[in-house]
Backbone and ligand atoms as CSV (ligand in chain L), in Angstrom:
chain,resi,resn,atom,element,x,y,z
A,1,MET,N,N,0.843,-1.201,0.000
A,1,MET,CA,C,0.000,0.000,0.000
A,1,MET,C,C,0.881,1.255,0.000
A,2,ARG,N,N,1.930,1.215,0.845
A,2,ARG,CA,C,2.834,2.381,0.921
A,2,ARG,C,C,3.532,2.612,-0.415
A,3,THR,N,N,3.934,1.516,-1.065
A,3,THR,CA,C,4.667,1.623,-2.338
A,3,THR,C,C,3.873,2.403,-3.382
A,4,VAL,N,N,2.545,2.241,-3.364
A,4,VAL,CA,C,1.729,2.911,-4.384
A,4,VAL,C,C,1.094,4.206,-3.857
A,5,GLY,N,N,1.489,4.616,-2.653
A,5,GLY,CA,C,1.022,5.898,-2.116
A,5,GLY,C,C,-0.353,5.853,-1.477
A,6,LEU,N,N,-0.783,4.664,-1.025
A,6,LEU,CA,C,-2.062,4.577,-0.300
A,6,LEU,C,C,-1.790,4.459,1.198
A,7,LYS,N,N,-2.830,4.787,2.008
A,7,LYS,CA,C,-2.664,4.705,3.463
A,7,LYS,C,C,-3.406,3.477,3.993
A,8,LYS,N,N,-3.089,3.153,5.262
A,8,LYS,CA,C,-3.693,1.975,5.891
A,8,LYS,C,C,-5.225,2.051,5.874
A,9,GLU,N,N,-5.751,3.255,6.082
A,9,GLU,CA,C,-7.224,3.363,6.161
A,9,GLU,C,C,-7.912,3.031,4.828
A,10,HIS,N,N,-7.164,3.115,3.720
A,10,HIS,CA,C,-7.763,2.764,2.428
A,10,HIS,C,C,-8.131,1.274,2.349
A,11,LEU,N,N,-7.476,0.466,3.166
A,11,LEU,CA,C,-7.725,-0.987,3.124
A,11,LEU,C,C,-9.190,-1.342,3.385
A,12,ASN,N,N,-9.863,-0.554,4.188
A,12,ASN,CA,C,-11.250,-0.895,4.554
A,12,ASN,C,C,-12.285,-0.152,3.711
A,13,ARG,N,N,-11.845,0.495,2.656
A,13,ARG,CA,C,-12.830,1.232,1.838
A,13,ARG,C,C,-13.332,0.385,0.676
A,14,TYR,N,N,-14.582,0.640,0.299
A,14,TYR,CA,C,-15.146,0.011,-0.897
A,14,TYR,C,C,-14.671,0.787,-2.117
A,15,PRO,N,N,-14.713,0.138,-3.296
A,15,PRO,CA,C,-14.259,0.832,-4.513
A,15,PRO,C,C,-14.935,2.196,-4.726
A,16,HIS,N,N,-16.248,2.295,-4.445
A,16,HIS,CA,C,-16.936,3.570,-4.707
A,16,HIS,C,C,-16.504,4.666,-3.722
A,17,GLU,N,N,-15.733,4.281,-2.701
A,17,GLU,CA,C,-15.250,5.278,-1.728
A,17,GLU,C,C,-13.840,5.767,-2.091
A,18,LEU,N,N,-13.316,5.293,-3.224
A,18,LEU,CA,C,-11.971,5.707,-3.671
A,18,LEU,C,C,-12.089,6.599,-4.901
A,19,SER,N,N,-11.123,7.536,-5.051
A,19,SER,CA,C,-11.102,8.368,-6.266
A,19,SER,C,C,-10.530,7.534,-7.420
A,20,GLY,N,N,-10.570,8.089,-8.630
A,20,GLY,CA,C,-10.029,7.379,-9.803
A,20,GLY,C,C,-8.564,7.013,-9.618
A,21,GLY,N,N,-7.781,7.976,-9.111
A,21,GLY,CA,C,-6.335,7.739,-8.906
A,21,GLY,C,C,-6.097,6.695,-7.822
A,22,GLU,N,N,-6.916,6.753,-6.741
A,22,GLU,CA,C,-6.758,5.767,-5.649
A,22,GLU,C,C,-7.121,4.365,-6.137
A,23,LEU,N,N,-8.138,4.299,-6.992
A,23,LEU,CA,C,-8.524,2.990,-7.543
A,23,LEU,C,C,-7.376,2.387,-8.345
A,24,GLN,N,N,-6.734,3.232,-9.185
A,24,GLN,CA,C,-5.623,2.730,-9.986
A,24,GLN,C,C,-4.475,2.275,-9.093
A,25,ARG,N,N,-4.221,3.031,-8.011
A,25,ARG,CA,C,-3.162,2.648,-7.073
A,25,ARG,C,C,-3.494,1.299,-6.416
A,26,ALA,N,N,-4.789,1.130,-6.064
A,26,ALA,CA,C,-5.199,-0.133,-5.433
A,26,ALA,C,C,-5.012,-1.306,-6.403
A,27,VAL,N,N,-5.339,-1.059,-7.681
A,27,VAL,CA,C,-5.196,-2.118,-8.690
A,27,VAL,C,C,-3.715,-2.482,-8.859
A,28,ILE,N,N,-2.848,-1.463,-8.861
A,28,ILE,CA,C,-1.404,-1.716,-8.996
A,28,ILE,C,C,-0.903,-2.495,-7.765
A,29,ALA,N,N,-1.376,-2.081,-6.559
A,29,ALA,CA,C,-0.954,-2.774,-5.332
A,29,ALA,C,C,-1.361,-4.250,-5.392
A,30,ARG,N,N,-2.589,-4.477,-5.866
A,30,ARG,CA,C,-3.075,-5.855,-5.953
A,30,ARG,C,C,-2.203,-6.673,-6.923
A,31,ALA,N,N,-1.861,-6.030,-8.075
A,31,ALA,CA,C,-1.048,-6.742,-9.077
A,31,ALA,C,C,0.345,-7.064,-8.532
A,32,ILE,N,N,0.999,-6.092,-7.868
A,32,ILE,CA,C,2.390,-6.360,-7.445
A,32,ILE,C,C,2.454,-7.269,-6.210
A,33,SER,N,N,1.318,-7.440,-5.496
A,33,SER,CA,C,1.331,-8.323,-4.325
A,33,SER,C,C,1.637,-9.768,-4.736
A,34,LEU,N,N,1.411,-10.081,-6.011
A,34,LEU,CA,C,1.699,-11.444,-6.502
A,34,LEU,C,C,3.153,-11.590,-6.956
A,35,LYS,N,N,3.932,-10.513,-6.807
A,35,LYS,CA,C,5.338,-10.483,-7.223
A,35,LYS,C,C,5.523,-10.961,-8.684
A,36,PRO,N,N,4.807,-10.314,-9.608
A,36,PRO,CA,C,4.918,-10.747,-11.012
A,36,PRO,C,C,6.214,-10.255,-11.653
A,37,LYS,N,N,6.555,-10.857,-12.781
A,37,LYS,CA,C,7.682,-10.368,-13.590
A,37,LYS,C,C,7.139,-9.540,-14.753
A,38,PHE,N,N,5.878,-9.788,-15.099
A,38,PHE,CA,C,5.284,-9.185,-16.297
A,38,PHE,C,C,3.853,-8.737,-15.984
A,39,ILE,N,N,3.521,-7.485,-16.345
A,39,ILE,CA,C,2.161,-6.976,-16.081
A,39,ILE,C,C,1.591,-6.371,-17.364
A,40,VAL,N,N,0.346,-6.696,-17.679
A,40,VAL,CA,C,-0.345,-6.055,-18.805
A,40,VAL,C,C,-1.101,-4.856,-18.247
A,41,CYS,N,N,-0.738,-3.663,-18.712
A,41,CYS,CA,C,-1.400,-2.426,-18.263
A,41,CYS,C,C,-2.281,-1.940,-19.418
A,42,ASP,N,N,-3.577,-2.167,-19.307
A,42,ASP,CA,C,-4.483,-1.813,-20.404
A,42,ASP,C,C,-5.116,-0.445,-20.123
A,43,GLU,N,N,-4.645,0.578,-20.819
A,43,GLU,CA,C,-5.131,1.958,-20.662
A,43,GLU,C,C,-5.148,2.385,-19.183
A,44,PRO,N,N,-4.034,2.265,-18.463
A,44,PRO,CA,C,-4.073,2.536,-17.022
A,44,PRO,C,C,-4.274,4.006,-16.675
A,45,THR,N,N,-4.100,4.909,-17.636
A,45,THR,CA,C,-4.216,6.332,-17.295
A,45,THR,C,C,-5.358,7.028,-18.038
A,46,SER,N,N,-6.150,6.255,-18.797
A,46,SER,CA,C,-7.074,6.908,-19.738
A,46,SER,C,C,-8.199,7.716,-19.069
A,47,MET,N,N,-8.620,7.329,-17.862
A,47,MET,CA,C,-9.760,8.025,-17.247
A,47,MET,C,C,-9.306,9.058,-16.208
A,48,LEU,N,N,-8.022,9.384,-16.198
A,48,LEU,CA,C,-7.498,10.203,-15.102
A,48,LEU,C,C,-7.128,11.613,-15.550
A,49,ASP,N,N,-7.153,12.567,-14.584
A,49,ASP,CA,C,-6.661,13.926,-14.861
A,49,ASP,C,C,-5.172,13.861,-15.159
A,50,VAL,N,N,-4.676,14.909,-15.851
A,50,VAL,CA,C,-3.267,14.904,-16.254
A,50,VAL,C,C,-2.336,14.766,-15.043
A,51,SER,N,N,-2.633,15.482,-13.930
A,51,SER,CA,C,-1.723,15.426,-12.771
A,51,SER,C,C,-1.737,14.034,-12.139
A,52,VAL,N,N,-2.924,13.403,-12.086
A,52,VAL,CA,C,-3.000,12.044,-11.522
A,52,VAL,C,C,-2.312,11.056,-12.459
A,53,GLN,N,N,-2.483,11.287,-13.773
A,53,GLN,CA,C,-1.804,10.442,-14.764
A,53,GLN,C,C,-0.318,10.396,-14.485
A,54,ALA,N,N,0.252,11.598,-14.248
A,54,ALA,CA,C,1.705,11.693,-14.038
A,54,ALA,C,C,2.114,10.890,-12.810
A,55,SER,N,N,1.304,10.942,-11.732
A,55,SER,CA,C,1.715,10.209,-10.526
A,55,SER,C,C,1.594,8.694,-10.730
A,56,ILE,N,N,0.583,8.252,-11.490
A,56,ILE,CA,C,0.445,6.804,-11.749
A,56,ILE,C,C,1.614,6.316,-12.614
A,57,ILE,N,N,1.986,7.123,-13.604
A,57,ILE,CA,C,3.113,6.728,-14.459
A,57,ILE,C,C,4.400,6.659,-13.639
A,58,ASN,N,N,4.580,7.628,-12.738
A,58,ASN,CA,C,5.771,7.604,-11.872
A,58,ASN,C,C,5.820,6.346,-11.022
A,59,ILE,N,N,4.657,5.973,-10.461
A,59,ILE,CA,C,4.608,4.747,-9.642
A,59,ILE,C,C,5.018,3.539,-10.494
A,60,LEU,N,N,4.443,3.453,-11.699
A,60,LEU,CA,C,4.740,2.306,-12.568
A,60,LEU,C,C,6.223,2.265,-12.943
A,61,LEU,N,N,6.798,3.446,-13.270
A,61,LEU,CA,C,8.209,3.478,-13.676
A,61,LEU,C,C,9.121,3.123,-12.498
A,62,ASN,N,N,8.780,3.607,-11.290
A,62,ASN,CA,C,9.597,3.263,-10.113
A,62,ASN,C,C,9.527,1.776,-9.809
A,63,LEU,N,N,8.306,1.217,-9.904
A,63,LEU,CA,C,8.154,-0.219,-9.652
A,63,LEU,C,C,8.958,-1.033,-10.662
A,64,GLN,N,N,8.921,-0.557,-11.916
A,64,GLN,CA,C,9.642,-1.269,-12.969
A,64,GLN,C,C,11.139,-1.317,-12.645
A,65,LYS,N,N,11.657,-0.142,-12.215
A,65,LYS,CA,C,13.090,-0.049,-11.909
A,65,LYS,C,C,13.437,-0.895,-10.674
A,66,ASN,N,N,12.621,-0.783,-9.630
A,66,ASN,CA,C,12.972,-1.442,-8.362
A,66,ASN,C,C,12.703,-2.945,-8.342
A,67,HIS,N,N,11.752,-3.392,-9.175
A,67,HIS,CA,C,11.396,-4.819,-9.133
A,67,HIS,C,C,11.709,-5.521,-10.449
A,68,ASN,N,N,12.419,-4.819,-11.330
A,68,ASN,CA,C,12.826,-5.424,-12.597
A,68,ASN,C,C,11.625,-5.999,-13.369
A,69,LEU,N,N,10.571,-5.187,-13.498
A,69,LEU,CA,C,9.339,-5.646,-14.141
A,69,LEU,C,C,9.340,-5.356,-15.641
A,70,SER,N,N,8.565,-6.130,-16.368
A,70,SER,CA,C,8.272,-5.808,-17.778
A,70,SER,C,C,6.793,-5.481,-17.887
A,71,TYR,N,N,6.468,-4.475,-18.703
A,71,TYR,CA,C,5.061,-4.117,-18.936
A,71,TYR,C,C,4.706,-4.276,-20.410
A,72,LEU,N,N,3.485,-4.736,-20.655
A,72,LEU,CA,C,2.872,-4.534,-21.962
A,72,LEU,C,C,1.883,-3.400,-21.717
A,73,PHE,N,N,2.191,-2.219,-22.227
A,73,PHE,CA,C,1.438,-1.008,-21.902
A,73,PHE,C,C,0.575,-0.630,-23.102
A,74,ILE,N,N,-0.735,-0.722,-22.947
A,74,ILE,CA,C,-1.655,-0.451,-24.066
A,74,ILE,C,C,-2.247,0.939,-23.861
A,75,THR,N,N,-2.104,1.817,-24.850
A,75,THR,CA,C,-2.625,3.169,-24.686
A,75,THR,C,C,-2.990,3.798,-26.035
A,76,HIS,N,N,-3.925,4.753,-25.982
A,76,HIS,CA,C,-4.221,5.583,-27.150
A,76,HIS,C,C,-3.478,6.898,-27.054
A,77,ASP,N,N,-2.806,7.143,-25.924
A,77,ASP,CA,C,-2.149,8.424,-25.695
A,77,ASP,C,C,-0.675,8.318,-26.086
A,78,LEU,N,N,-0.317,8.930,-27.210
A,78,LEU,CA,C,1.048,8.773,-27.729
A,78,LEU,C,C,2.090,9.430,-26.843
A,79,GLU,N,N,1.686,10.518,-26.168
A,79,GLU,CA,C,2.659,11.173,-25.292
A,79,GLU,C,C,3.003,10.269,-24.113
A,80,VAL,N,N,1.984,9.617,-23.560
A,80,VAL,CA,C,2.226,8.659,-22.473
A,80,VAL,C,C,3.075,7.496,-23.003
A,81,ALA,N,N,2.732,7.005,-24.197
A,81,ALA,CA,C,3.493,5.897,-24.786
A,81,ALA,C,C,4.964,6.270,-24.918
A,82,ASN,N,N,5.215,7.516,-25.321
A,82,ASN,CA,C,6.589,7.969,-25.522
A,82,ASN,C,C,7.374,8.012,-24.217
A,83,ILE,N,N,6.676,8.337,-23.122
A,83,ILE,CA,C,7.348,8.411,-21.815
A,83,ILE,C,C,7.664,7.004,-21.295
A,84,VAL,N,N,6.683,6.107,-21.447
A,84,VAL,CA,C,6.803,4.784,-20.825
A,84,VAL,C,C,7.537,3.778,-21.717
A,85,GLY,N,N,7.325,3.900,-23.037
A,85,GLY,CA,C,7.714,2.820,-23.946
A,85,GLY,C,C,9.197,2.726,-24.256
A,86,GLN,N,N,9.628,1.497,-24.474
A,86,GLN,CA,C,10.983,1.251,-24.978
A,86,GLN,C,C,10.897,0.591,-26.357
A,87,ARG,N,N,9.952,-0.334,-26.467
A,87,ARG,CA,C,9.694,-0.961,-27.766
A,87,ARG,C,C,8.212,-0.754,-28.074
A,88,PHE,N,N,7.905,-0.337,-29.300
A,88,PHE,CA,C,6.534,0.073,-29.636
A,88,PHE,C,C,5.930,-0.828,-30.720
A,89,ALA,N,N,4.602,-0.970,-30.662
A,89,ALA,CA,C,3.877,-1.630,-31.749
A,89,ALA,C,C,2.638,-0.774,-32.020
A,90,VAL,N,N,2.444,-0.404,-33.276
A,90,VAL,CA,C,1.291,0.428,-33.643
A,90,VAL,C,C,0.241,-0.470,-34.291
A,91,MET,N,N,-0.995,-0.438,-33.742
A,91,MET,CA,C,-2.052,-1.308,-34.271
A,91,MET,C,C,-3.135,-0.506,-34.979
A,92,TYR,N,N,-3.667,-1.082,-36.035
A,92,TYR,CA,C,-4.825,-0.506,-36.726
A,92,TYR,C,C,-5.602,-1.666,-37.354
A,93,GLY,N,N,-6.926,-1.641,-37.211
A,93,GLY,CA,C,-7.761,-2.690,-37.818
A,93,GLY,C,C,-7.372,-4.090,-37.358
A,94,GLY,N,N,-6.936,-4.209,-36.104
A,94,GLY,CA,C,-6.601,-5.534,-35.559
A,94,GLY,C,C,-5.255,-6.076,-35.993
A,95,GLN,N,N,-4.426,-5.239,-36.641
A,95,GLN,CA,C,-3.115,-5.717,-37.079
A,95,GLN,C,C,-2.009,-4.809,-36.541
A,96,ILE,N,N,-0.845,-5.392,-36.307
A,96,ILE,CA,C,0.318,-4.553,-35.991
A,96,ILE,C,C,0.871,-4.043,-37.320
A,97,LEU,N,N,0.907,-2.712,-37.477
A,97,LEU,CA,C,1.378,-2.125,-38.739
A,97,LEU,C,C,2.858,-1.772,-38.683
A,98,GLU,N,N,3.335,-1.494,-37.488
A,98,GLU,CA,C,4.745,-1.119,-37.357
A,98,GLU,C,C,5.215,-1.486,-35.965
A,99,GLU,N,N,6.479,-1.864,-35.869
A,99,GLU,CA,C,6.978,-2.358,-34.597
A,99,GLU,C,C,8.453,-2.026,-34.478
A,100,GLY,N,N,8.898,-1.641,-33.304
A,100,GLY,CA,C,10.329,-1.410,-33.124
A,100,GLY,C,C,10.646,-0.374,-32.078
A,101,ASN,N,N,11.923,0.001,-32.031
A,101,ASN,CA,C,12.389,1.023,-31.090
A,101,ASN,C,C,12.313,2.388,-31.771
A,102,LYS,N,N,12.111,3.416,-30.998
A,102,LYS,CA,C,12.149,4.802,-31.485
A,102,LYS,C,C,11.323,5.029,-32.744
A,103,ILE,N,N,10.169,4.385,-32.861
A,103,ILE,CA,C,9.412,4.569,-34.101
A,103,ILE,C,C,8.781,5.953,-34.191
A,104,MET,N,N,8.600,6.609,-33.048
A,104,MET,CA,C,8.007,7.953,-33.072
A,104,MET,C,C,8.983,8.965,-33.699
A,105,ASP,N,N,10.298,8.716,-33.545
A,105,ASP,CA,C,11.291,9.647,-34.111
A,105,ASP,C,C,11.332,9.551,-35.632
A,106,LYS,N,N,11.122,8.335,-36.139
A,106,LYS,CA,C,11.211,8.157,-37.590
A,106,LYS,C,C,10.147,7.141,-38.036
A,107,PRO,N,N,8.876,7.600,-38.094
A,107,PRO,CA,C,7.823,6.649,-38.465
A,107,PRO,C,C,7.989,6.162,-39.901
A,108,LEU,N,N,7.702,4.876,-40.132
A,108,LEU,CA,C,7.803,4.320,-41.481
A,108,LEU,C,C,6.418,4.142,-42.107
A,109,HIS,N,N,5.468,3.636,-41.328
A,109,HIS,CA,C,4.130,3.400,-41.882
A,109,HIS,C,C,3.345,4.718,-41.927
A,110,PRO,N,N,2.545,4.934,-42.992
A,110,PRO,CA,C,1.779,6.189,-43.079
A,110,PRO,C,C,0.829,6.406,-41.895
A,111,TYR,N,N,0.329,5.327,-41.291
A,111,TYR,CA,C,-0.550,5.498,-40.127
A,111,TYR,C,C,0.257,6.027,-38.936
A,112,THR,N,N,1.464,5.507,-38.737
A,112,THR,CA,C,2.310,6.017,-37.645
A,112,THR,C,C,2.656,7.489,-37.907
A,113,GLU,N,N,2.922,7.809,-39.179
A,113,GLU,CA,C,3.198,9.215,-39.555
A,113,GLU,C,C,2.045,10.107,-39.097
A,114,LEU,N,N,0.819,9.644,-39.382
A,114,LEU,CA,C,-0.370,10.426,-39.034
A,114,LEU,C,C,-0.503,10.589,-37.516
A,115,LEU,N,N,-0.230,9.504,-36.792
A,115,LEU,CA,C,-0.327,9.566,-35.326
A,115,LEU,C,C,0.694,10.547,-34.753
A,116,VAL,N,N,1.912,10.500,-35.283
A,116,VAL,CA,C,2.962,11.401,-34.781
A,116,VAL,C,C,2.578,12.853,-35.093
A,117,LYS,N,N,2.004,13.058,-36.268
A,117,LYS,CA,C,1.559,14.402,-36.641
A,117,LYS,C,C,0.482,14.896,-35.671
A,118,SER,N,N,-0.348,13.969,-35.201
A,118,SER,CA,C,-1.452,14.364,-34.305
A,118,SER,C,C,-0.930,14.851,-32.956
A,119,ILE,N,N,0.304,14.485,-32.577
A,119,ILE,CA,C,0.865,14.977,-31.307
A,119,ILE,C,C,1.197,16.454,-31.454
A,120,THR,N,N,1.781,16.819,-32.585
A,120,THR,CA,C,2.204,18.199,-32.768
A,120,THR,C,C,1.063,19.110,-33.221
A,121,MET,N,N,-0.006,18.516,-33.805
A,121,MET,CA,C,-1.136,19.329,-34.265
A,121,MET,C,C,-2.379,18.922,-33.496
A,122,LYS,N,N,-2.420,19.271,-32.194
A,122,LYS,CA,C,-3.496,18.792,-31.319
A,122,LYS,C,C,-4.891,19.131,-31.843
A,123,GLU,N,N,-5.005,20.317,-32.496
A,123,GLU,CA,C,-6.321,20.728,-32.967
A,123,GLU,C,C,-6.852,19.807,-34.063
A,124,ASP,N,N,-5.952,18.997,-34.657
A,124,ASP,CA,C,-6.400,18.148,-35.754
A,124,ASP,C,C,-6.800,16.737,-35.324
A,125,ILE,N,N,-6.647,16.444,-34.026
A,125,ILE,CA,C,-6.913,15.079,-33.561
A,125,ILE,C,C,-8.347,14.663,-33.877
A,126,GLU,N,N,-9.284,15.606,-33.629
A,126,GLU,CA,C,-10.677,15.290,-33.887
A,126,GLU,C,C,-10.893,14.950,-35.367
A,127,HIS,N,N,-10.255,15.785,-36.221
A,127,HIS,CA,C,-10.380,15.587,-37.663
A,127,HIS,C,C,-9.802,14.221,-38.059
A,128,ILE,N,N,-8.651,13.872,-37.480
A,128,ILE,CA,C,-8.011,12.595,-37.798
A,128,ILE,C,C,-8.904,11.438,-37.359
A,129,ASN,N,N,-9.490,11.546,-36.159
A,129,ASN,CA,C,-10.382,10.478,-35.682
A,129,ASN,C,C,-11.590,10.329,-36.588
A,130,GLU,N,N,-12.124,11.472,-37.055
A,130,GLU,CA,C,-13.264,11.412,-37.992
A,130,GLU,C,C,-12.861,10.673,-39.260
A,131,LEU,N,N,-11.649,11.022,-39.750
A,131,LEU,CA,C,-11.151,10.378,-40.969
A,131,LEU,C,C,-11.025,8.863,-40.775
A,132,LEU,N,N,-10.484,8.471,-39.615
A,132,LEU,CA,C,-10.288,7.047,-39.352
A,132,LEU,C,C,-11.625,6.318,-39.273
A,133,ASP,N,N,-12.623,6.943,-38.603
A,133,ASP,CA,C,-13.946,6.312,-38.527
A,133,ASP,C,C,-14.524,6.135,-39.915
A,134,LYS,N,N,-14.388,7.225,-40.734
A,134,LYS,CA,C,-14.910,7.190,-42.106
A,134,LYS,C,C,-14.206,6.079,-42.900
A,135,THR,N,N,-12.909,5.962,-42.671
A,135,THR,CA,C,-12.137,4.959,-43.398
A,135,THR,C,C,-12.626,3.555,-43.098
A,136,GLU,N,N,-12.898,3.281,-41.804
A,136,GLU,CA,C,-13.376,1.938,-41.442
A,136,GLU,C,C,-14.682,1.623,-42.154
A,137,ILE,N,N,-15.570,2.648,-42.246
A,137,ILE,CA,C,-16.856,2.428,-42.935
A,137,ILE,C,C,-16.598,2.152,-44.415
A,138,GLU,N,N,-15.688,2.958,-45.015
A,138,GLU,CA,C,-15.390,2.780,-46.447
A,138,GLU,C,C,-14.815,1.400,-46.721
A,139,ILE,N,N,-13.949,0.928,-45.817
A,139,ILE,CA,C,-13.333,-0.387,-46.009
A,139,ILE,C,C,-14.411,-1.469,-46.011
A,140,LYS,N,N,-15.362,-1.335,-45.059
A,140,LYS,CA,C,-16.428,-2.348,-44.979
A,140,LYS,C,C,-17.256,-2.357,-46.271
A,141,LYS,N,N,-17.438,-1.150,-46.885
A,141,LYS,CA,C,-18.280,-1.064,-48.093
A,141,LYS,C,C,-17.511,-1.444,-49.362
A,142,SER,N,N,-16.178,-1.410,-49.295
A,142,SER,CA,C,-15.382,-1.529,-50.522
A,142,SER,C,C,-15.118,-2.981,-50.913
A,143,ASN,N,N,-14.386,-3.135,-52.029
A,143,ASN,CA,C,-14.025,-4.480,-52.483
A,143,ASN,C,C,-12.657,-4.872,-51.958
A,144,ASN,N,N,-12.246,-4.233,-50.892
A,144,ASN,CA,C,-10.907,-4.509,-50.370
A,144,ASN,C,C,-10.918,-5.820,-49.591
A,145,ASN,N,N,-10.880,-6.911,-50.329
A,145,ASN,CA,C,-10.890,-8.220,-49.674
A,145,ASN,C,C,-9.469,-8.732,-49.576
A,146,GLY,N,N,-8.891,-8.531,-48.439
A,146,GLY,CA,C,-7.536,-9.066,-48.253
A,146,GLY,C,C,-6.439,-8.086,-48.586
A,147,GLY,N,N,-6.779,-6.907,-49.121
A,147,GLY,CA,C,-5.747,-5.898,-49.404
A,147,GLY,C,C,-5.352,-5.160,-48.134
A,148,CYS,N,N,-4.569,-4.093,-48.300
A,148,CYS,CA,C,-4.103,-3.329,-47.135
A,148,CYS,C,C,-5.289,-2.670,-46.426
A,149,LYS,N,N,-5.352,-2.832,-45.118
A,149,LYS,CA,C,-6.473,-2.273,-44.347
A,149,LYS,C,C,-6.411,-0.752,-44.276
A,150,TYR,N,N,-5.242,-0.204,-44.598
A,150,TYR,CA,C,-5.077,1.245,-44.486
A,150,TYR,C,C,-5.212,1.943,-45.848
A,151,TYR,N,N,-5.562,1.183,-46.872
A,151,TYR,CA,C,-5.578,1.664,-48.259
A,151,TYR,C,C,-6.316,2.996,-48.431
A,152,HIS,N,N,-7.525,3.096,-47.874
A,152,HIS,CA,C,-8.372,4.261,-48.144
A,152,HIS,C,C,-7.850,5.560,-47.555
A,153,LEU,N,N,-6.979,5.448,-46.595
A,153,LEU,CA,C,-6.455,6.669,-45.980
A,153,LEU,C,C,-5.007,6.936,-46.382
A,154,CYS,N,N,-4.433,6.001,-47.119
A,154,CYS,CA,C,-2.990,6.083,-47.376
A,154,CYS,C,C,-2.673,7.006,-48.559
A,155,PRO,N,N,-1.823,8.026,-48.353
A,155,PRO,CA,C,-1.475,8.908,-49.461
A,155,PRO,C,C,-0.555,8.235,-50.483
A,156,TYR,N,N,0.000,7.082,-50.149
A,156,TYR,CA,C,0.961,6.411,-51.047
A,156,TYR,C,C,0.363,5.182,-51.720
A,157,HIS,N,N,-0.962,4.971,-51.593
A,157,HIS,CA,C,-1.507,3.687,-52.062
A,157,HIS,C,C,-1.356,3.514,-53.569
A,158,GLY,N,N,-1.191,2.248,-53.947
A,158,GLY,CA,C,-1.080,1.904,-55.370
A,158,GLY,C,C,-1.939,0.685,-55.641
A,159,GLU,N,N,-1.939,0.263,-56.911
A,159,GLU,CA,C,-2.804,-0.863,-57.306
A,159,GLU,C,C,-2.533,-2.134,-56.514
A,160,LYS,N,N,-1.224,-2.410,-56.327
A,160,LYS,CA,C,-0.899,-3.691,-55.671
A,160,LYS,C,C,-1.385,-3.747,-54.218
A,161,CYS,N,N,-1.627,-2.576,-53.637
A,161,CYS,CA,C,-2.032,-2.548,-52.221
A,161,CYS,C,C,-3.420,-3.154,-52.006
A,162,LEU,N,N,-4.204,-3.267,-53.100
A,162,LEU,CA,C,-5.542,-3.865,-52.988
A,162,LEU,C,C,-5.552,-5.341,-53.362
A,163,LYS,N,N,-4.448,-5.762,-53.990
A,163,LYS,CA,C,-4.459,-7.132,-54.534
A,163,LYS,C,C,-4.151,-8.198,-53.495
A,164,GLY,N,N,-3.478,-7.830,-52.447
A,164,GLY,CA,C,-3.136,-8.821,-51.417
A,164,GLY,C,C,-2.689,-8.117,-50.158
A,165,ALA,N,N,-2.554,-8.888,-49.111
A,165,ALA,CA,C,-2.142,-8.297,-47.832
A,165,ALA,C,C,-0.685,-7.865,-47.905
A,166,PRO,N,N,-0.387,-6.653,-47.430
A,166,PRO,CA,C,1.011,-6.228,-47.434
A,166,PRO,C,C,1.853,-7.124,-46.519
A,167,PRO,N,N,3.084,-7.419,-46.936
A,167,PRO,CA,C,3.936,-8.279,-46.105
A,167,PRO,C,C,4.550,-7.489,-44.953
A,168,VAL,N,N,4.974,-8.213,-43.930
A,168,VAL,CA,C,5.724,-7.566,-42.843
A,168,VAL,C,C,7.194,-7.562,-43.272
A,169,VAL,N,N,7.741,-6.358,-43.432
A,169,VAL,CA,C,9.119,-6.233,-43.924
A,169,VAL,C,C,10.027,-5.862,-42.755
A,170,GLU,N,N,11.150,-6.591,-42.629
A,170,GLU,CA,C,12.107,-6.292,-41.574
A,170,GLU,C,C,13.075,-5.255,-42.136
A,171,VAL,N,N,12.876,-4.004,-41.769
A,171,VAL,CA,C,13.669,-2.913,-42.355
A,171,VAL,C,C,15.084,-2.911,-41.769
A,172,ASP,N,N,15.192,-3.102,-40.462
A,172,ASP,CA,C,16.478,-3.451,-39.860
A,172,ASP,C,C,16.191,-4.300,-38.633
A,173,GLU,N,N,17.228,-4.636,-37.855
A,173,GLU,CA,C,16.965,-5.644,-36.812
A,173,GLU,C,C,16.000,-5.157,-35.735
A,174,ASN,N,N,15.813,-3.847,-35.643
A,174,ASN,CA,C,14.881,-3.326,-34.633
A,174,ASN,C,C,13.591,-2.770,-35.192
A,175,ARG,N,N,13.370,-2.900,-36.492
A,175,ARG,CA,C,12.175,-2.290,-37.100
A,175,ARG,C,C,11.488,-3.242,-38.069
A,176,LYS,N,N,10.146,-3.327,-37.909
A,176,LYS,CA,C,9.350,-4.097,-38.872
A,176,LYS,C,C,8.171,-3.239,-39.280
A,177,VAL,N,N,7.771,-3.312,-40.556
A,177,VAL,CA,C,6.633,-2.521,-41.026
A,177,VAL,C,C,5.820,-3.354,-42.016
A,178,ARG,N,N,4.498,-3.200,-41.936
A,178,ARG,CA,C,3.589,-3.959,-42.822
A,178,ARG,C,C,3.176,-3.045,-43.961
A,179,CYS,N,N,3.960,-3.046,-45.043
A,179,CYS,CA,C,3.676,-2.117,-46.147
A,179,CYS,C,C,4.465,-2.501,-47.395
A,180,PHE,N,N,3.811,-2.361,-48.578
A,180,PHE,CA,C,4.473,-2.691,-49.835
A,180,PHE,C,C,5.628,-1.736,-50.172
A,181,ARG,N,N,5.584,-0.540,-49.611
A,181,ARG,CA,C,6.603,0.447,-49.976
A,181,ARG,C,C,8.021,0.041,-49.579
A,182,TYR,N,N,8.140,-0.890,-48.651
A,182,TYR,CA,C,9.477,-1.225,-48.113
A,182,TYR,C,C,10.041,-2.535,-48.656
A,183,ILE,N,N,9.392,-3.073,-49.693
A,183,ILE,CA,C,9.907,-4.317,-50.278
A,183,ILE,C,C,11.130,-4.002,-51.136
L,1,SF4,S1,S,0.593,-1.211,-48.359
L,1,SF4,FE1,FE,0.025,0.435,-49.768
L,1,SF4,S2,S,-1.911,1.275,-48.985
L,1,SF4,FE2,FE,-0.965,0.046,-47.371
L,1,SF4,S3,S,0.166,1.491,-46.157
L,1,SF4,FE3,FE,1.599,0.645,-47.642
L,1,SF4,S4,S,1.528,2.037,-49.421
L,1,SF4,FE4,FE,-0.255,2.487,-48.116
């Protein structure tokens, strides 16, 4: 309890008597009580205020350092991903499109490019999300059977991108991308 910043009196409280940040701390305390080596953190900061987010991330990073933990950290927040992540995988339409170290510094897949752009152009995030929703609808309506799932939004698309699934290309030992452009 102390490790995650909770007090003894929190032990006797029901979940509805805890704040969002306290709930997350309780969940982390419960997870580390089993002395795991690996923890899946699924959107651990998504419902929290920015200041509480920062304290939860600090707790997770300290625990990682002190207990030699590995995390699979799932998030929609790229800034949080950049702080926590060492190795990244970008997913779209149920597939990993790009994977590796430092992919935010030099994105290879057009979807990763778009996501990185959304960090620097915050006002466009809504527009990008609208585009992505529209794209999913277009894909469902289209004849894209087995072609690239990102075809309708991709500025680089070509004929072959609709003919078959793009292969996963190993660009170097730390980078993989699912796209015809890298063959
Ligand atoms: S495979 Fe083609 S459509 Fe898909 S991301 Fe690459 S260039 Fe774009």
